[in-house]
N, C-alpha and C positions, 0 to 999 in steps of 0.2 A: 772152026777154030775158036769162036767166041763161047761155044757151048762147053768145050773141053776145059778152057780156062775157068769158066764159071764153076764147073763141077770140081776142079782142082782147088780153086779158092775156097769152095763150101767145104770140102774135105779137110783142108787145113784149119779152117775156122772150127769145125766140129771137133777135131783133134785137140786144139788148143782149149776149147771150152771144156772138154772132158777131163783134160789134165788139171785145169784150174779148178774144176768142181771137187774132185776127189782130194786135191792137195790143199784146198783152202781151209783155214780154221772155222769159217762159217759153216761149212758142210759138216764138220765133226760136231760143232755146237748144236746144230739142228738135229743131227742124229741122236746126240745125247739126250736132247730134250724129248725126241720122240720115244726113245726107250724109257725115259723117266715117266712120261705120260702113260705109257703102256703098263708100266710097273704099278703106278698109282691106280690105274682103272682096275687092274687085276686085284689089288689089295682092297679096294673098295668093293668089288664084287664078292670077294671072299667073306666080307663082313655080313653081307645080306644072306 
């Protein structure tokens, strides 16, 4: 009984964390910064 409750609570927490991650503005800001960094690295590499 306790194990199934723990697994259910963990599944609910994981679903909430996933929903918060993809819907939060911080996720999109970090993604934009990552893409900008990759673009800058490609531009610097093309100059060499």
